[in-house]
Structures are given as structure tokens and as C-alpha cells.
VOPA-611765 format. One record per residue (C-alpha): residue number from 1; x, y, z. Coordinates in nm, 2 decimals. Example, Ala and Ser with C-alpha at 12.3 -4.5 7.8 and 13.67 -1.06 7.14 Angstrom:
// VOPA-611765
<rec><pos>1</pos><u>1.23</u><v>-0.45</v><w>0.78</w></rec>
<rec><pos>2</pos><u>1.37</u><v>-0.11</v><w>0.71</w></rec>
***
This chain:
// VOPA-611765
<rec><pos>1</pos><u>0.21</u><v>-1.59</v><w>-1.10</w></rec>
<rec><pos>2</pos><u>0.37</u><v>-1.54</v><w>-0.75</w></rec>
<rec><pos>3</pos><u>0.51</u><v>-1.19</v><w>-0.68</w></rec>
<rec><pos>4</pos><u>0.88</u><v>-1.16</v><w>-0.74</w></rec>
<rec><pos>5</pos><u>1.09</u><v>-1.11</v><w>-0.42</w></rec>
<rec><pos>6</pos><u>1.24</u><v>-0.78</v><w>-0.52</w></rec>
<rec><pos>7</pos><u>0.91</u><v>-0.63</v><w>-0.60</w></rec>
<rec><pos>8</pos><u>0.75</u><v>-0.76</v><w>-0.28</w></rec>
<rec><pos>9</pos><u>1.03</u><v>-0.59</v><w>-0.10</w></rec>
<rec><pos>10</pos><u>0.97</u><v>-0.26</v><w>-0.26</w></rec>
<rec><pos>11</pos><u>0.59</u><v>-0.27</v><w>-0.21</w></rec>
<rec><pos>12</pos><u>0.63</u><v>-0.36</v><w>0.17</w></rec>
<rec><pos>13</pos><u>0.26</u><v>-0.44</v><w>0.22</w></rec>
<rec><pos>14</pos><u>0.07</u><v>-0.68</v><w>0.43</w></rec>
<rec><pos>15</pos><u>0.02</u><v>-1.05</v><w>0.34</w></rec>
<rec><pos>16</pos><u>-0.35</u><v>-0.99</v><w>0.28</w></rec>
<rec><pos>17</pos><u>-0.27</u><v>-0.70</v><w>0.03</w></rec>
<rec><pos>18</pos><u>-0.01</u><v>-0.92</v><w>-0.14</w></rec>
<rec><pos>19</pos><u>-0.28</u><v>-1.19</v><w>-0.18</w></rec>
<rec><pos>20</pos><u>-0.51</u><v>-0.95</v><w>-0.35</w></rec>
<rec><pos>21</pos><u>-0.23</u><v>-0.84</v><w>-0.59</w></rec>
<rec><pos>22</pos><u>-0.16</u><v>-1.20</v><w>-0.67</w></rec>
<rec><pos>23</pos><u>-0.54</u><v>-1.27</v><w>-0.72</w></rec>
<rec><pos>24</pos><u>-0.56</u><v>-0.97</v><w>-0.95</w></rec>
<rec><pos>25</pos><u>-0.25</u><v>-1.07</v><w>-1.16</w></rec>
<rec><pos>26</pos><u>-0.38</u><v>-1.43</v><w>-1.18</w></rec>
<rec><pos>27</pos><u>-0.72</u><v>-1.29</v><w>-1.32</w></rec>
<rec><pos>28</pos><u>-0.53</u><v>-1.09</v><w>-1.58</w></rec>
<rec><pos>29</pos><u>-0.35</u><v>-1.40</v><w>-1.69</w></rec>
<rec><pos>30</pos><u>-0.68</u><v>-1.61</v><w>-1.70</w></rec>
<rec><pos>31</pos><u>-0.87</u><v>-1.33</v><w>-1.90</w></rec>
<rec><pos>32</pos><u>-0.60</u><v>-1.23</v><w>-2.14</w></rec>
<rec><pos>33</pos><u>-0.66</u><v>-1.50</v><w>-2.41</w></rec>
<rec><pos>34</pos><u>-1.02</u><v>-1.38</v><w>-2.43</w></rec>
<rec><pos>35</pos><u>-0.98</u><v>-1.01</v><w>-2.37</w></rec>
<rec><pos>36</pos><u>-0.67</u><v>-0.82</v><w>-2.49</w></rec>
<rec><pos>37</pos><u>-0.60</u><v>-0.66</v><w>-2.15</w></rec>
<rec><pos>38</pos><u>-0.23</u><v>-0.60</v><w>-2.18</w></rec>
<rec><pos>39</pos><u>0.04</u><v>-0.62</v><w>-2.45</w></rec>
<rec><pos>40</pos><u>0.12</u><v>-1.00</v><w>-2.48</w></rec>
<rec><pos>41</pos><u>0.49</u><v>-0.92</v><w>-2.48</w></rec>
<rec><pos>42</pos><u>0.46</u><v>-0.75</v><w>-2.14</w></rec>
<rec><pos>43</pos><u>0.27</u><v>-1.03</v><w>-1.97</w></rec>
<rec><pos>44</pos><u>0.57</u><v>-1.23</v><w>-1.85</w></rec>
<rec><pos>45</pos><u>0.69</u><v>-0.91</v><w>-1.68</w></rec>
<rec><pos>46</pos><u>0.36</u><v>-0.81</v><w>-1.54</w></rec>
<rec><pos>47</pos><u>0.48</u><v>-0.74</v><w>-1.19</w></rec>
<rec><pos>48</pos><u>0.74</u><v>-0.47</v><w>-1.30</w></rec>
<rec><pos>49</pos><u>0.58</u><v>-0.34</v><w>-1.62</w></rec>
<rec><pos>50</pos><u>0.22</u><v>-0.31</v><w>-1.48</w></rec>
<rec><pos>51</pos><u>0.19</u><v>-0.36</v><w>-1.12</w></rec>
<rec><pos>52</pos><u>0.49</u><v>-0.18</v><w>-0.98</w></rec>
<rec><pos>53</pos><u>0.46</u><v>0.08</v><w>-1.24</w></rec>
<rec><pos>54</pos><u>0.11</u><v>0.15</v><w>-1.11</w></rec>
<rec><pos>55</pos><u>0.20</u><v>0.11</v><w>-0.75</w></rec>
<rec><pos>56</pos><u>0.45</u><v>0.39</v><w>-0.77</w></rec>
<rec><pos>57</pos><u>0.16</u><v>0.63</v><w>-0.75</w></rec>
<rec><pos>58</pos><u>0.04</u><v>0.52</v><w>-0.42</w></rec>
<rec><pos>59</pos><u>0.27</u><v>0.75</v><w>-0.21</w></rec>
<rec><pos>60</pos><u>0.11</u><v>1.05</v><w>-0.39</w></rec>
<rec><pos>61</pos><u>-0.23</u><v>0.95</v><w>-0.27</w></rec>
<rec><pos>62</pos><u>-0.30</u><v>1.12</v><w>0.06</w></rec>
<rec><pos>63</pos><u>-0.46</u><v>0.89</v><w>0.33</w></rec>
<rec><pos>64</pos><u>-0.81</u><v>0.97</v><w>0.44</w></rec>
<rec><pos>65</pos><u>-1.03</u><v>0.79</v><w>0.16</w></rec>
<rec><pos>66</pos><u>-1.00</u><v>1.06</v><w>-0.11</w></rec>
<rec><pos>67</pos><u>-1.20</u><v>0.99</v><w>-0.43</w></rec>
<rec><pos>68</pos><u>-0.99</u><v>0.86</v><w>-0.71</w></rec>
<rec><pos>69</pos><u>-1.10</u><v>0.85</v><w>-1.07</w></rec>
<rec><pos>70</pos><u>-0.89</u><v>0.63</v><w>-1.31</w></rec>
<rec><pos>71</pos><u>-0.97</u><v>0.73</v><w>-1.67</w></rec>
<rec><pos>72</pos><u>-0.94</u><v>0.47</v><w>-1.95</w></rec>
<rec><pos>73</pos><u>-0.87</u><v>0.19</v><w>-1.69</w></rec>
<rec><pos>74</pos><u>-0.84</u><v>-0.09</v><w>-1.94</w></rec>
<rec><pos>75</pos><u>-0.70</u><v>-0.38</v><w>-1.74</w></rec>
<rec><pos>76</pos><u>-0.71</u><v>-0.17</v><w>-1.42</w></rec>
<rec><pos>77</pos><u>-0.36</u><v>-0.01</v><w>-1.43</w></rec>
<rec><pos>78</pos><u>-0.31</u><v>0.20</v><w>-1.23</w></rec>
<rec><pos>79</pos><u>-0.67</u><v>0.22</v><w>-1.08</w></rec>
<rec><pos>80</pos><u>-0.71</u><v>-0.14</v><w>-0.93</w></rec>
<rec><pos>81</pos><u>-0.36</u><v>-0.14</v><w>-0.80</w></rec>
<rec><pos>82</pos><u>-0.43</u><v>0.18</v><w>-0.61</w></rec>
<rec><pos>83</pos><u>-0.77</u><v>0.04</v><w>-0.50</w></rec>
<rec><pos>84</pos><u>-0.57</u><v>-0.25</v><w>-0.34</w></rec>
<rec><pos>85</pos><u>-0.29</u><v>-0.03</v><w>-0.20</w></rec>
<rec><pos>86</pos><u>-0.48</u><v>0.27</v><w>-0.07</w></rec>
<rec><pos>87</pos><u>-0.79</u><v>0.36</v><w>0.11</w></rec>
<rec><pos>88</pos><u>-0.92</u><v>0.57</v><w>-0.16</w></rec>
<rec><pos>89</pos><u>-1.26</u><v>0.52</v><w>-0.31</w></rec>
<rec><pos>90</pos><u>-1.18</u><v>0.44</v><w>-0.66</w></rec>
<rec><pos>91</pos><u>-1.40</u><v>0.50</v><w>-0.96</w></rec>
<rec><pos>92</pos><u>-1.28</u><v>0.32</v><w>-1.29</w></rec>
<rec><pos>93</pos><u>-1.39</u><v>0.47</v><w>-1.62</w></rec>
<rec><pos>94</pos><u>-1.37</u><v>0.22</v><w>-1.91</w></rec>
<rec><pos>95</pos><u>-1.57</u><v>0.24</v><w>-2.23</w></rec>
<rec><pos>96</pos><u>-1.50</u><v>-0.11</v><w>-2.35</w></rec>
<rec><pos>97</pos><u>-1.77</u><v>-0.35</v><w>-2.22</w></rec>
<rec><pos>98</pos><u>-1.55</u><v>-0.66</v><w>-2.19</w></rec>
<rec><pos>99</pos><u>-1.29</u><v>-0.48</v><w>-2.00</w></rec>
<rec><pos>100</pos><u>-1.56</u><v>-0.33</v><w>-1.77</w></rec>
<rec><pos>101</pos><u>-1.68</u><v>-0.68</v><w>-1.69</w></rec>
<rec><pos>102</pos><u>-1.32</u><v>-0.78</v><w>-1.61</w></rec>
<rec><pos>103</pos><u>-1.27</u><v>-0.49</v><w>-1.38</w></rec>
<rec><pos>104</pos><u>-1.59</u><v>-0.57</v><w>-1.19</w></rec>
<rec><pos>105</pos><u>-1.48</u><v>-0.93</v><w>-1.17</w></rec>
<rec><pos>106</pos><u>-1.15</u><v>-0.82</v><w>-1.00</w></rec>
<rec><pos>107</pos><u>-1.33</u><v>-0.60</v><w>-0.76</w></rec>
<rec><pos>108</pos><u>-1.56</u><v>-0.88</v><w>-0.65</w></rec>
<rec><pos>109</pos><u>-1.29</u><v>-1.13</v><w>-0.62</w></rec>
<rec><pos>110</pos><u>-1.06</u><v>-0.91</v><w>-0.43</w></rec>
<rec><pos>111</pos><u>-1.32</u><v>-0.74</v><w>-0.22</w></rec>
<rec><pos>112</pos><u>-1.23</u><v>-0.38</v><w>-0.32</w></rec>
<rec><pos>113</pos><u>-1.40</u><v>-0.05</v><w>-0.26</w></rec>
<rec><pos>114</pos><u>-1.43</u><v>0.05</v><w>-0.63</w></rec>
<rec><pos>115</pos><u>-1.69</u><v>0.12</v><w>-0.89</w></rec>
<rec><pos>116</pos><u>-1.68</u><v>0.07</v><w>-1.26</w></rec>
<rec><pos>117</pos><u>-1.83</u><v>0.32</v><w>-1.50</w></rec>
<rec><pos>118</pos><u>-1.88</u><v>0.16</v><w>-1.85</w></rec>
<rec><pos>119</pos><u>-1.87</u><v>0.50</v><w>-2.04</w></rec>
<rec><pos>120</pos><u>-1.63</u><v>0.75</v><w>-2.19</w></rec>
<rec><pos>121</pos><u>-1.51</u><v>1.02</v><w>-1.95</w></rec>
<rec><pos>122</pos><u>-1.62</u><v>1.30</v><w>-2.16</w></rec>
<rec><pos>123</pos><u>-1.98</u><v>1.18</v><w>-2.14</w></rec>
<rec><pos>124</pos><u>-1.99</u><v>1.16</v><w>-1.76</w></rec>
<rec><pos>125</pos><u>-2.10</u><v>1.41</v><w>-1.50</w></rec>
<rec><pos>126</pos><u>-1.85</u><v>1.54</v><w>-1.26</w></rec>
<rec><pos>127</pos><u>-1.74</u><v>1.27</v><w>-1.02</w></rec>
<rec><pos>128</pos><u>-1.59</u><v>1.52</v><w>-0.77</w></rec>
<rec><pos>129</pos><u>-1.25</u><v>1.35</v><w>-0.77</w></rec>
<rec><pos>130</pos><u>-0.97</u><v>1.44</v><w>-0.54</w></rec>
<rec><pos>131</pos><u>-0.73</u><v>1.26</v><w>-0.76</w></rec>
<rec><pos>132</pos><u>-0.75</u><v>1.16</v><w>-1.13</w></rec>
<rec><pos>133</pos><u>-0.51</u><v>0.90</v><w>-1.28</w></rec>
<rec><pos>134</pos><u>-0.45</u><v>0.78</v><w>-1.63</w></rec>
<rec><pos>135</pos><u>-0.18</u><v>0.56</v><w>-1.79</w></rec>
<rec><pos>136</pos><u>-0.09</u><v>0.55</v><w>-2.16</w></rec>
<rec><pos>137</pos><u>-0.43</u><v>0.70</v><w>-2.26</w></rec>
<rec><pos>138</pos><u>-0.36</u><v>1.02</v><w>-2.46</w></rec>
<rec><pos>139</pos><u>-0.12</u><v>1.31</v><w>-2.49</w></rec>
<rec><pos>140</pos><u>-0.20</u><v>1.59</v><w>-2.24</w></rec>
<rec><pos>141</pos><u>-0.33</u><v>1.83</v><w>-2.51</w></rec>
<rec><pos>142</pos><u>-0.59</u><v>1.57</v><w>-2.59</w></rec>
<rec><pos>143</pos><u>-0.65</u><v>1.42</v><w>-2.24</w></rec>
<rec><pos>144</pos><u>-0.71</u><v>1.75</v><w>-2.05</w></rec>
<rec><pos>145</pos><u>-1.00</u><v>1.86</v><w>-2.27</w></rec>
<rec><pos>146</pos><u>-1.16</u><v>1.51</v><w>-2.21</w></rec>
<rec><pos>147</pos><u>-1.14</u><v>1.57</v><w>-1.84</w></rec>
<rec><pos>148</pos><u>-1.26</u><v>1.93</v><w>-1.84</w></rec>
<rec><pos>149</pos><u>-1.59</u><v>1.83</v><w>-1.67</w></rec>
<rec><pos>150</pos><u>-1.39</u><v>1.66</v><w>-1.39</w></rec>
<rec><pos>151</pos><u>-1.13</u><v>1.93</v><w>-1.32</w></rec>
<rec><pos>152</pos><u>-1.21</u><v>2.14</v><w>-1.01</w></rec>
<rec><pos>153</pos><u>-0.98</u><v>2.37</v><w>-0.79</w></rec>
<rec><pos>154</pos><u>-0.78</u><v>2.13</v><w>-0.57</w></rec>
<rec><pos>155</pos><u>-0.81</u><v>1.83</v><w>-0.81</w></rec>
<rec><pos>156</pos><u>-0.47</u><v>1.65</v><w>-0.85</w></rec>
<rec><pos>157</pos><u>-0.39</u><v>1.46</v><w>-1.16</w></rec>
<rec><pos>158</pos><u>-0.12</u><v>1.18</v><w>-1.17</w></rec>
<rec><pos>159</pos><u>-0.04</u><v>1.06</v><w>-1.52</w></rec>
<rec><pos>160</pos><u>0.22</u><v>0.79</v><w>-1.59</w></rec>
<rec><pos>161</pos><u>0.42</u><v>0.90</v><w>-1.90</w></rec>
<rec><pos>162</pos><u>0.71</u><v>0.81</v><w>-2.12</w></rec>
<rec><pos>163</pos><u>0.99</u><v>1.01</v><w>-2.26</w></rec>
<rec><pos>164</pos><u>0.78</u><v>1.28</v><w>-2.41</w></rec>
<rec><pos>165</pos><u>0.63</u><v>1.40</v><w>-2.07</w></rec>
<rec><pos>166</pos><u>0.82</u><v>1.74</v><w>-2.06</w></rec>
<rec><pos>167</pos><u>0.73</u><v>1.81</v><w>-2.43</w></rec>
<rec><pos>168</pos><u>0.35</u><v>1.73</v><w>-2.35</w></rec>
<rec><pos>169</pos><u>0.37</u><v>1.98</v><w>-2.06</w></rec>
<rec><pos>170</pos><u>0.54</u><v>2.25</v><w>-2.26</w></rec>
<rec><pos>171</pos><u>0.25</u><v>2.23</v><w>-2.52</w></rec>
<rec><pos>172</pos><u>0.00</u><v>2.32</v><w>-2.25</w></rec>
<rec><pos>173</pos><u>0.01</u><v>2.71</v><w>-2.29</w></rec>
<rec><pos>174</pos><u>-0.36</u><v>2.76</v><w>-2.27</w></rec>
<rec><pos>175</pos><u>-0.40</u><v>2.58</v><w>-1.93</w></rec>
<rec><pos>176</pos><u>-0.28</u><v>2.86</v><w>-1.69</w></rec>
<rec><pos>177</pos><u>-0.48</u><v>2.71</v><w>-1.40</w></rec>
<rec><pos>178</pos><u>-0.25</u><v>2.41</v><w>-1.37</w></rec>
<rec><pos>179</pos><u>0.06</u><v>2.39</v><w>-1.15</w></rec>
<rec><pos>180</pos><u>0.28</u><v>2.09</v><w>-1.23</w></rec>
<rec><pos>181</pos><u>0.58</u><v>1.88</v><w>-1.13</w></rec>
<rec><pos>182</pos><u>0.76</u><v>1.60</v><w>-1.29</w></rec>
<rec><pos>183</pos><u>0.87</u><v>1.30</v><w>-1.08</w></rec>
<rec><pos>184</pos><u>1.11</u><v>1.04</v><w>-1.22</w></rec>
<rec><pos>185</pos><u>0.95</u><v>0.70</v><w>-1.29</w></rec>
<rec><pos>186</pos><u>1.06</u><v>0.41</v><w>-1.07</w></rec>
<rec><pos>187</pos><u>1.02</u><v>0.16</v><w>-1.34</w></rec>
<rec><pos>188</pos><u>1.13</u><v>0.35</v><w>-1.66</w></rec>
<rec><pos>189</pos><u>1.45</u><v>0.54</v><w>-1.68</w></rec>
<rec><pos>190</pos><u>1.30</u><v>0.75</v><w>-1.96</w></rec>
<rec><pos>191</pos><u>0.96</u><v>0.78</v><w>-1.80</w></rec>
<rec><pos>192</pos><u>0.80</u><v>1.03</v><w>-1.56</w></rec>
<rec><pos>193</pos><u>0.50</u><v>1.08</v><w>-1.34</w></rec>
<rec><pos>194</pos><u>0.32</u><v>1.41</v><w>-1.44</w></rec>
<rec><pos>195</pos><u>0.18</u><v>1.57</v><w>-1.12</w></rec>
<rec><pos>196</pos><u>-0.07</u><v>1.84</v><w>-1.20</w></rec>
<rec><pos>197</pos><u>-0.27</u><v>2.05</v><w>-0.95</w></rec>
<rec><pos>198</pos><u>-0.58</u><v>2.25</v><w>-1.06</w></rec>
<rec><pos>199</pos><u>-0.60</u><v>2.60</v><w>-0.90</w></rec>
***
């Protein structure tokens, strides 16, 4: 599926980067009948619902090859999109074996600097992430305890959230070492990007 013109204009990336994104989307479409990667209803709108939704995190990733850990990667949103759009060293954590095989296939086909960990994040040693991302994985009060081993002073967390983002933040009374900001989503008028910094 060719990238829609209006999304290509918003991404404003090189032709090579665009080709990698198109290769990635084509692989999602090819694998979807065998592995439930995304909601079937969202597949026709994959560029807006998944690619552009993920790409909106790229401006928050500082240049200079930080280490990015994407948790519960699934089909690779946002982790693989960010591996294509940034120079971050990306680590994708996915417990489902079939999805992990899919992620490795995209990495190979697109020539990305990324690594797949077929495991649950709570079982893993600290990956020394500069940035941790997650999308539609769990509410913050369940997600942050899973990430406890990964959170170090200076770690930044970028979580794509829906309408309940502020309520989730307000429920985090015990996490006094977190500074946070909410950024409006570029793809969902009710959504937000939760931007957390560990002190």
C-alpha cells in the first residue's frame, strides 16, 4: 500500500526512508492473515492509525543514537517506525513468538538497527534505555511496575494514550520520582502522548 500524499507531506522524510516504511506496511498486510498484528478494521487506515500515530513520537527522540526500548511491540508500533525514522538503537520487547518472528523479518527486510527480545519486560535485566515507548499496552498504574527494573534517573518514557491519559497520571500518587507532561495527539483528538522523566 503506497503512502498517502498527505501523510508523506507530514513525515517529510527521504525517499529511502519512505521506501522502508512502505516495505514495512506491505509486510504487515502480508502477515496479517496468519498473525493478528493489528485490528482488521484498522488495516485499511494503517498509515494514519498506526504509522503516523507512531511517527509523532520521533520529534521527542533526541539525535545521537540513544537506546530506545519499545515494550509490548506487537506489530512494531511505535518501535519499528521509530527505528526507521530516527538513529536510535531500538530494542523491541515482545513475548509472542510469532510476532517476534514478524518483527525480525521487518528488521531484516528494511535493514534496521534494531533487536528483538522475545520475552516479557518484567523478566528482563535492565536494558539501560534512554527512552522507553509503549502503545496500548496497559494503564500506567500497571505499566510502570512492569518497567521498574528499566527505570533509571534520566530515563524518558513516551506512551501513546487515549482519552484516559490524565486520569491515569492522577492515579500515580506513589511515583514521586516522575515529572510528566501531556502532549496532544496528532492523530486522535481525544488522545495524548504521556511524556515522563525519571528523576
